[in-house]
N, C-alpha and C positions, 0 to 999 in steps of 0.2 A: 782735612772737612773744611767742607765748602758751607759747610750752615752747622750752626746746632741746631735749629727749631726749621720747621715748616711754618709758611706764611699761614696754617691755617690754625695754627693749634694755642697761642700765645693768649692767656687773659689774666684778670686785675691779679689773681693768685703770683703772678710772673713779676709783679711791677720790681723796678728794684735790681734784678736782672740783666746782667751783659748778655746777650745774645747775636749771632750771626745770621740772617736770613740769604737765601739766594733765588731769584726770582725772575720774571720781566715784568718792564716797566708797564703797567694797566693806564696810567695817566700822571700826568705835572701836574699842582697849583702853583700858582705864586701869589700869593698876597702880602704885601707888604714888605717886610723883611724876612718871610719866614717863604719855606717851598717845602709844600706836600706832596709825595709819591706817592702812590701804591703799587705795590708790590705783589706781584702774585706768581702762584706758582699751582701744581696740582691740587693742592688741598685749601686753598683759601687764598686772601687776599691782605696784607696790613699794610696800614699807614705810618708811612716813616717821615721824620718832621725834621731839617733841614734850617738852622737858626740861623741866617746874614751875620746877628752881633756874636754869635760866641765863636763861627767857623765862619770866615766870609770867602776864601777859597774852597772849604767845601761846600760850602752853598753854590757857589759858581758853579762848581762838575754836577751840582743838580740841575743845576737852570737848564745846563743841554743834552740831559737828556730825551730822549726822544722814546715815544710809545715804542713798543717792542724790543728794547735795549734791554738784556742779560745783565744781570747786576749781582753783585756780594755786598752786601752793607750789613755792619757792627755799627750795636747802638744798645742804650739800653733803654727797657722795657717800662714806659709809663704812661700812668692814669690820663684817659683823653678826656680835653673839656669840653667839647662839644663831641657826644656819643653819638652813634649809630647804629639803632638796634635792629637796623636790617644785616650789620654783618655779624657774625660771630666776633670777629676780633674785633667790633664796636666800639669796645671801653678802654682799649690801648691804643698806644700808637710807639714808637722806636723812635728814641732823641738819636740820630746819627750822629756817630763818630768817628766813621771811616765809610769809604765807599770803592767798591775797582767793579769797572766797567769789563766784565770779561769779553761780550762779544756786542759791536753794535748795532741796528737793524735799520735798514730803509723801512720809509714809511708801507708802512701795512695797505694792500688794497681792499683792506673793509677792516672796520671797525671787529676789535678783540672782544666779541662781550657777548651778552645771554639774547638784546637787542640788536640784532649786530645789521647793519645796512647792506651787507654782502647776497647779491640771490645765490640761486643752486648752482647755478653754471661755474662761475668765479669761485663761491664755495668749494667745491669740488675739484680746479684746478690747484685748488693751493689748501688741500685739505689736512695740509699738515700744520698750516694756522687757525683752519676751521677747528682743528683734533684740541688748542688752545683751552677751545670757550666752555665755561663749566658745563651748558648745558648738552652739549654735544660729550665731554669727556664722563660726567655723569651717564649716560647712557650705556659708555663700555664697562664704568661702574659695573653697571647694575647684569651688565651681560656676565663680565667673570663670578659677580657674586649667584649669577644662577646656575653657573657651569660647575661653580664649586659645590655650590647643595645637589645640584642634578648628582655627580658624581656620588657625591656623599650617601645620599640618598639607594643609588645603586648597587654601591658596594657592601650598603650594611645588609642588601637583600639578595647579597651571594651573587651580585654581578661580577665579570670579569670583562675589562676594557680592551681590548683587542684593535690593535692597526690593519685596515687590509689595505689592498694595494690602489693607487691612486693610477697608472699605467694597466688597461685590462686589454680586454676585446670588444667590439665596437657589437651592440644589440639594437639595430635599428626600432625594433619594437617599442613605440609609444614617441617619448620627444626626441630630438633631434640632437647626435652625441656631438660634443667634442671631441676634432680625432687630432692624434700626432702624428708624424710621421715616423718613421724607424730611420735612423742612417743606415745601421749594421744588418738589416731585414729591407733593402730598396723594394720598395712599393709596396710596402705593408706597412698598417698605421694602427699605431693602439687609439683608445677612445679612451676618455677620459672618464669616470663612473657618474653616472646621475645618481646613483644609489648603491648603496653596497650589498643589494638583496640577494643576487646568488651567493655570493660567499661567505654571508653570515647564514643563510641554508646549510653550506658545506660544514660551518663550524657545529654546525648541531649534529649535523653525521658525525662531527670529528668526536663530540662526546661535549662541549664546550656547554652545559647546557641552560646558563646563563650569559648573553655576551651582550656590551653595549659599546657604542663608539659614537665621540663627540666628533662625525665624517664632514668634509668635504667632500662635495659633490656639485655637478657642473650639469647645465642644462641649454641647447641651445636653442635659444624661444624669444617669443616675443614679451617681451617686459612690462610691468605693470609695478604699479605703488609694490605689492607685498612678493615683487621677484625680481632676482639679478640669475645673470649668469652661472656666477656661482655662489653657494648657499651652504648653511650647517644646517646637519639634521645628528637629534640625539637619535640615533640609532640603534635600535634595544633587537633582541631573538631568545624564545625559550623553549626548552623544550617539555613534552608530557605535559603541556596544559590546555585547556579549550578558551574560547570565546571569553567566560566570566572573568578567567584568572587573570585574563591580561589588561582587560578593562577595571577592573576589583585593583590591581596592580596598579598600574598606572596611573589611576583615578586617586588613590592615595598619593602619589608624587606630584601631581596636578595641586592639590590640597594640598599638602608638605610646603609646596611655592607658594600657592598666593598666601597664606598664613605670614611666612618667615619674609617676605618679601612687599607686601602690601597689608599686611594685616587684616586681610580679610578671610572671611571663614565659609569655604562652600558647601553646601548640602552634605549629609551623610550620605548620601544617594544621591546621583547624579540623574537627570530623563533619561531613558532613551527612546526614542522617535525610527521610526522606521523611516527608511527613504523614500518611501511611495507617502506617507502621512506628511512627511514633509514637503517635498512639493507641492502636494493637494494644498496644503494650508498658507505656507510663507514662499511659496514656487523658487524655492533653491536647496540644495543640500547641508547648506551651514547654515540656518534659519539666522536670524539677531533675533535674541527674547525680551530684550531689554525691554520692550515697551512691541501696544499689539498691534494696531490695526490689521489684523488677519483676513485673509482671503474670506469671500462668499460667494460660491457660484450659485448665479442667476439666470440660469438657463430654464429651468422652471416658471418663473418669473417672464420671461422678457423674451426668448424663442416662442415665434408665433402667436402671442399674446396682442399684436402690433403691425404697423407695416413698416416698420425699420428694416429694410433688407438687408443691413448688414448684420443685425442681430439673428433673423428669422434664417438668414445661409451658415453663421458661424455653426462650429464644431464644440468651441466654448466659450465661455460667458462669466466671468467674475470681475469682481469687482471689491474695493475696502472701504470701510465708513471710515470718517476722520470726522474726530469729534469736536464742534464749536467754529465750523469753518465753512459753515453755512453760507459767512459776510467776506468770503472770496471776493475778489471783482472779476473783470470781466480781464483786466492785466494777468491777473493772476494765474488762472485760470489757462487764457492762452500762453502762457509760460510753461505751464504745465504739458497743455498741448505740445510747445515744439518740444518741450522735454522726451515725451515718450515716443515723437515720431524723428529723432534726431537720428543717426546711424549708430551710437551706442545703444541705444534701445530697439530700436526698430519698430516699435509697432505705427499700425497705420492712422490710429484718430484714437481719440478720447472722448468718454461721454460723461456727464457728469450732473447730479442731480441734489439739488440745493434743496434742504427741508427749511424753511426757514423760520425764524422764531416767533411770526404771528400765524405758524401753518398751514400757511401758503407752499406752493412747490415750483420750483422753476428747473427745468433740465433744458442741457442742449439740444435733447430732440424731441419735444414736447408735442410738436404734431401730432408722431407717428403711436402717439400709448394717452388710454383715458386715466384719469384720476385713480381709478381702481386699479390698476398696474401701478403706479408708484405707490401707491399702500401696501401692496403686497412686497413693494420691492423695499419697501422700509420697513418691514415686520421682517424678511428673511434676513436684511441687515443688520438687525437689532439698531438701527438710526434712531436719533429723538431729533425733536424740531432743535432747529441749530445746529443739524449737521451734515457734512456735506459726501457726496459718495462718489465717487470715482471707480467708472466702467472700464475694459477694454475686453477684447471678442478676436476669435481667431479662427482658421482650420484646424491647426496642431497644438492640441489642452498645451502639454509639457513646455511649449515654446511661447506661449501666451502667459503662461504662470510667471516665466523667466521673466518676463515684461513686465509684471505686474509686480514681479518683487522690487525692481526697477524703481519703479513708481512707490512704492511702499516707503523704500531705502530713504529714496527722496524726500518722501514724508515727512519723514523719521528725521532725518537732518533739519529739515526748515524750522517744522516745531520741537527743537530743540530735544528730540527722545534720545538721543543715544550718547547717553551720559557714559565720558573715557574713565570715570572712575567707579561705574557699576559694573560687575562681572557674571554673566550668564552663560552657564557652560553645560553643555550637552551630549552625549553620543546619538549618533547617527548609524543604524545600521540595516541590514537587510537589504544595500545594492545590490542593483543587477547586476551580475556577474560579464553581462557584453551591454556591449553599445556598439549602436549601428555610426559607421563611417560614410560617410555623403561624399568625402575627398577619395575614400580606398574602394567603395561600395564591396564591403563588407562588414561584418563583425569584429569589434576588437574590444580588447580586453577593458572593462572598467579602470582597475586599478593595476594588475600587470598577470601575464600568464600565469602566477604560479600560488595566484588567490586559490582555496578552497570552494569550492560549490557547497552551498549547504545540500547535507547528505537526501534531506529528504525531498530535493529538487533533481537529485541525480540521474532519475528519470528520465525526465524532461531534455534531458541533453542531445539526442538525437535529433527528436521532432521538435522541437522545442526550445532550443537553448535561451531565445529572447525571452524565453519568462524564468530563469534559473536564477536564484539569489544567489547573492557571495557570502561566505562567511567573511565580513569586512567591517571595520566599525572606525568611526571619523571621530575623533574628539575638537569640538568647537565649539569657539567659547564668541561673543559679541558678533558672531556675523562670519569669523573669521574660522576656516578649516586650519587651526593649531598642528593639528598629528594628524596618524590616522595607519593602521594595518588591517592585519588578516591571519588569520587562521592558515596556511601553508600545504599545498597537497603534498603529502609523501608518498605515496604510490606510484608508483614510474608509468603503469597501464594508464590511471585516470589522467596523468601528465601527457602524457603521450595522446589519449582522447583530447586531451582541451588545445596541444598544438595542432592538433587534426579540422577542429574547427575555426579556431583564428588563420585558417590557408595554409600553413605549417607542412610541406612534404615530412617524409619521416627523412629524408636525408639532408634537409632545411635546419628541420629541429634538430637534427646529430651532430649538424657542422657545427649552431651557434651554444646548444642548452648542451651537448653530451656529454661534458662533465658533470652535469646534475644530475640528467635520466641516469649515467652508470654509475654515479656514487648512492641513486636510491637503491641499490642490490646489494648493497651490504649493508641491507639493517637500519633504514633512517629514520627515526623517532618521529612523533606527533610534535610537531612544532608550529612557532604563531610569535610573531610582531610585532611592533609598530616604531615609527618614526614621529615624533615632533619636529617642528620646524625652528630653530633655535631662534634666528633671526625673526620670526614672528611673532615668538614667545616673550621674546626681550620686546618687539615695538608696544607690542599688546599692555604689558606690563608696565612700560615706560608712557603710555598713553598717545603713541607715534601714529600720524596719519602714513606715514613709508618705513620701512626694512631699512633703508641705506643710511640712515642717522643712527643706527646703533649696531653698524659694521664699519670698522676700521678705515677702509680705504674701499668703497662702494663705484658700482661702476653707472654710469649715467643711464637714461631713459633708450638710449642707442647702442646699450653694453660697452661704449668707450668708457677707458679710465683716461680721463684727460688731464691728469697731473701726469700720469708715466707716456700718457700719447698713445696707449695700446688700445685697440690692434695696431701693428704696425708693419709694414713690408720687411721682406726678405733679402738682404745680397744678391748678387747673382754668384759668389761664392758659396753662399749658403743653403742657395736653394740647387745647387750641382752635387754639395754633399749631399743633399736627400734623396738627390734623384729626382727633380722634382722639374715640373715646368710650368707655366704658370698662363693661362687665358683668360683674361679679364673681359666682359662684357663692359662697353660703356654704359 
């Protein structure tokens, strides 16, 4: 055994014991004839003391140690003279008797400490060093713990874990696939799964009425803080259930996780909000309910009541009332105007109304409106003296609401209202079944082509498919879509109808999804499912701004693994074996 104990477990009760530790040198400090070495492993840090008067040769070896040397040290546990209450092992130290250098280290490119001096790029390049930092390691330990809790919970609910294939056929509907050439089938390609969607539906046809999988999924899409080209889903499917059954069960799972991981008690029943209500009140299908600043529509108050042409020509005028911010300076208001006009938001401008503490009113469009109009806006917005009302307008109501949502979240950040230790969860339901794609110039499935229409809206499929609601549901927490799912179509004729609306010819539908359509001919049960994003769930619990720090080896914002330098080029022999020729544009 290289060690008898870890660097995080020894306490005063162990005083007098001879122990052997193994780990990495965090730092070396020489003070007179004494050398202090902090040794770190996955479990913690322990201080080792080398006394020159007791063993000069041993102390000389300690003085030559560098950061991140891998060492084995034997010594006696002793009560520490100068205790460190910030360390779990801060009451003890090890009086060294023997040291064995297991491996030397060159100087690392950044400090291996919680508050490191390494930037994102250098830490990603040397990720194996970054993972030694307790701040990153704890995120992976949290991920492990949550995975165990999830598996045990689902096992207790009679779910069975089934692995589905990683090499499948391509289904271009939706996000872009990652494709894999087949050497044994020249000119043909596998795809990496964006989700095990159709496979888990086939498991329902097979009679596995409760399935789950901690599933690796892949999407070739533009990256953001909450996205990676490969990610992990808690993927689930159930037979003989309706929407309420699925929501109730996975709400229980979320409640279990929050209690066990964060000690947070979620309400006995979470709010359910329709997609239309969420868009109307917050401009988002994943509203952050940790703070207010709810939208107020001001069409009646501002359209046609003054001479401001922008409002008079608008199809939507909406605002938020920000309490206590009438004292915002011109510089602060200009910053907000620049923010909403940025490419990220895309609004044409911002109108403000300052209801000052002394009862006076100041607006960026004062000359176009009477005091009576400002009073009506004040009443509609629920503003008080000292408050600031921020207003956006536009031709497209939903687009303008989305812009106003960005402004709302920006104000929430500026005012410190988005507390990472506070959790507000809800379900968003009644999504539109279809959405219009300007790029494709056709209707697309809002979620995927296998989502069940609301039975009440099925008569609208022929004439008004854009008005059809989906039997779909998203689990949202703190403005993050943590998971989502739907009831699935299990009737072959209704599935064919869905493909027809989406522009599939019968031949194309059979070519891509014939296996599923044919399976439905053999007594497919009613079924539904849901998938949580494990990376997002862990990052939410850990209070992270990005999912990258809860993934062992993530990609950067360009989808590259800078540590492995991937993706990379293939040599000519590999390309020849795969029957591929490259045509790379400059």
